[in-house]
N, C-alpha and C positions, 0 to 999 in steps of 0.2 A: 207073562213075565214071571220069572223065578223070584222067590222070596226066601229070606232067612227063615229057618224053621224054629219052632219053639225049642227043640233039642239043641240046636246050634246056639240060639240066643242064651239058653241057660248055661252052656259051657262058657260063652263069652263073659257073661255077668260074673259067674263064680270065679273064673280065672282072673278077671280084672280085679275083683275084690281081694283075692288071695295075693296078687302081685302088690297091691297097695299095702297089705299087712306086711309082706316080705320087705318092702322098702320103708316101712315105718311112716307111711303117709297119714295125713289127717283123714277122718272118716269120709268115705266116698259114697256117692250115689251114681249108679250106672243105669242107663236107659238104652234099650235096643229097639229100633224102629224098623218096620218093613219098608219097601220102596215107596209106598204111598204115604209114609209118615205116621202110620198107626203103630202104637206100642205093642211089642211082642213080649218084652220082659223088662222088669225094673226091680232093682233092690236098692235100699237105702240103709246104710250102716247106722247102728246106734250112734247118736251124737252128730250125725250129718245135719247141717243147717236146713231150715224149713224151705228155703228157696232152691236148694240143690237139685231137686227133681225137675223144676222148671228150667234151670240153667242147663242141666245135662240134656234135657229134651230139646232145648233151643239150640244147643250145639249140634246135635244129631239132625234135627229138622232143617236147620240152615244149610248143612252140607248136602242134604238131599235136594233141597230147593235150588241150590246153585250148581250142583253137579260136580263139586270138587271138595276135597278135604278141608278141615277147619284151619289148617296152617295157611293154605292159599287164600281161603276166605278172609282170614284176618289181615293178610297182606293187602288184598284188594280193598277191604273196608278202610284200612288205614290210608291207603294212597288215593282213594276216591273222594275223600273229603266228607264234610258234614252233609252236603246235599245228597250224595250217593247213599250214605248210611241212613239218612232220614227217609229216603225213598224206599229202601229195603225194609225198614221198620214199618212204614205205612203199608206196603204191599203185603207184608207177612202178618199184619196185626200185632206186631211187636214180638213175634214168636222166635225170632232168630237170635243167636248168640255167636257172632263171628270170632271164634277163638280156637286155638289148638285144644284138643280134647273132644272135638267132633271128628269122627273118622268114618269114611265110607267103607262099607263091607262089599268086597267083590268076590264073585265066584272064581273058579279056576280059569274060566274063559275070559274073565275081566268084566263081566256084567255086574252092575250095581244091584245088590240084592237086599240092601238095608244100610243102616248107619248106627253107630254107637256114639253116645254122648256121655261123658263123665265129668263130674264136678265134685270138688271137695278140697283139692290141694292146688298147687300151681298148675296152670294149663299144660305145661310140658310134662309134668308128672302124671296128670290125668291121661294125657295122650299115650304115654308109655304103657299104662295099664290097659287102655283100649286095644292097643296093638298086640299086647300079650294075649288078651282074650280072643281076639280074632284069629291069631295064629293057632291057638290051642284048638279052635273049632275047625281047623284045616282050611281056612279061608284067607283071602288077601286083604290087607289093610291099606287104605288110601288116605294118607294124612294131608295130602296136598303139597307135600315136599317134592321138589323137582329133582 
């Protein structure tokens, strides 16, 4: 299985943070995971809240676990009701965060090679920064938008 490299993850993180500064967003935390859910890179801006790393990691980890981007994950969690969400939380040990801002990373052939999670501003703005970072690394972003 192919995996996002440290060099690619570094580009993703740095570009996502730069995009956040360009847009004037709140301080961000960016996490990049490999396909097995292991952290490849993480940066937390000064002033980013103490739970942001866990939230960003949960956004990325949840997309990997479910196999689709955070936007689709949020839709399914909202439409599945409390029973569905409780089951997912129990199965994941509470590690998932079903929200935009969790974006699958795909290679040029479309294979999932990792995921990005960002937390700090609104989920839509977090997602925009993730997409910018993934594009800068020459990879494809899968937000779960159809």
